[in-house]
C-alpha positions, 0 to 999 in steps of 0.5 A, spaced: 524 899 076 527 905 079 522 910 081 524 917 080 525 921 087 518 924 087 514 917 086 519 914 091 517 919 096 510 918 095 510 911 096 515 911 102 509 916 105 504 911 103 507 905 106 509 909 113 502 911 113 500 904 113 504 901 118 503 907 123 498 904 127 498 897 130 493 891 128 489 896 123 486 894 116 488 898 110 482 902 109 482 905 116 489 907 117 490 910 110 484 915 110 486 917 118 494 917 117 494 920 110 488 925 111 484 922 105 477 921 104 475 914 106 471 913 099 478 915 095 482 910 099 476 905 098 476 906 090 484 906 090 484 899 094 479 896 089 483 899 083 489 896 086 485 889 087 487 889 095 481 888 099 480 893 104 480 889 110 487 887 109 493 889 114 499 892 111 504 887 113 500 882 108 501 887 102 507 886 097 512 891 094 508 890 088 501 891 091 504 898 095 506 901 088 500 899 085 496 902 090 500 908 090 499 909 083 491 908 084 491 913 090 495 919 085 498 925 089 498 925 096 496 931 100 502 934 104 504 931 111 499 933 116 502 930 122 503 935 128 497 940 125 491 942 129 484 938 128 481 944 124 487 944 119 487 936 118 479 937 117 480 942 112 486 938 108 481 933 108 476 937 105 481 940 100 483 933 098 476 931 097 474 937 092 481 936 088 479 928 087 472 930 085 475 935 080 479 930 077 474 925 077 476 920 082 
């Protein structure tokens, strides 16, 4: 099944983030690379049926898609931003997730 352009972009960003750090477990690398609260990442991994200590290379394409759906909208790309800008984005993402009931 073909994804629409926006969903494909979100999936691609998720997979890239998963592989951006070598030899790391998903729950660590995704929260750091996507500037998401760790509890949001852990809830999405659990909802997708993916153990939090899995490494990205062990995740199938179908599991990445399921994880992307479980995570919902990703925040904007924060690479190249200051530490303060990234911290603020994490706060905003956490507040948005709380409002959405995630």
